[in-house]
N, C-alpha and C positions, 0 to 999 in steps of 0.2 A: 284294430278294427276301424279306426278313423281313416287310416291310409287306404284301406280297401274301399270304404264308403266314398272317399274323395276320388279314387280312380274310377269307380263305377259311375258316379255322378258326372265326373269330367267327360267320360266317354259318351254318356247320354247327351250332355249339353253340346259337345262337339258335333256329334251326328245330327242333332236337331238343328243346330245352326247351319251346318253344311247343306242339309236337305232344303232348308228354307232358302238359302242362296241359290241352290241349283234350280229350285222351282219358285223363283222370285215372284212371278206374276200370280201364281196360285197363293203364295203366302200373303201378298199384298191384298188380294181379294178377300181372303179368309179373315185377315186382321181387320179389314174394313167392315166386314160383316159382324164382327164382334164389337165394333165401335172404337177400335184402336186408331188414333190419329196416324196419318201416313208417316210423319216424321218419326214418331215413336216406333212404329212398326219397322221402319228401315233400320233402326238401331238394334232391334232384337237379334237378328242372325249374327252380326259381328260380336255382340256382347256375349252371346252363348258360346261362340267359337273361342273367344279370348278366355272366358271362364273355364271352358273345357280344357284348353291347353294348359292354363295355369294349374288347374287341379291335377291333371295327369303328370305334369312336370314337378308337382309338389312345391310350387312357388307361391308364397303367401296364401297357403291353403286355408288357414283359419279365417282370414279376412274374406277371401273369395267364397268360402262356404257360407258365411253369414250373408254376403251380398246375394249369392244364388238363392238362399232361403228366402230373402226378402222379395226378390224378383218372382220366384215361384209362388210365393204367397199372394202377390198381386195378381198373377195370372189366374190362380185358383179362385180368388175372390171374384174376378171378372167372369169366370166360367160359372160359378155358383149363382151370381146375380142373373146372368143370361138364362140359365136353366130355370131358375125360379120364376122368371118372366114368361116361361113357356116357349122360349125360343131355342132352336137347335140349328144354328148356322153350321156350314161346313167347317171342319177342323183341318188346319194345315200345320198341326203341331210338329209333324216330321216331314213336312214338304208336300204331302198329298192331301187333297181336299175331297177324298172319295167317301169319307164318312162324316157324319154330323157329330157335334159335341154331345157328350153324355156324362152321366155320373161316373162312368169308368175313367174318363179323363180327370175328373176331380180326384178319384181314388189314386190314380197314377201319380198325380202331382203331390198328393199327400205323402206318398211313399218317397218321392224325390225330395220333398222337404225334410222328411225324417233322415234320409241319407245325408243331406246337407248339414243337419244338426249333429249327426254322429261324426261327420267329417270335421266339424268345427271343434 
């Protein structure tokens, strides 16, 4: 079950990172709207891609799964704080900022965190 969880999480992270790179200006604007510093926002897509590749290739899966869980937890905390402040900036989680953040994004991230923990 851990291998399947790692593969699914790896695919999601890989796709998320690639779409952020593909739509870099949209991602940068969305990250800025969430209050993420530019230098940190620039690191997110390549980190997601590397995590995704490593999980799919089953290389250092335990460590990468824990790191992914930590990053996803930080993203989720940011979403929760932003939503509790009554703000709903555009979400470019998968490269497109056509929708605003919502509690569904929090639920999705919690499911991804669960996958990361299962993979670990």
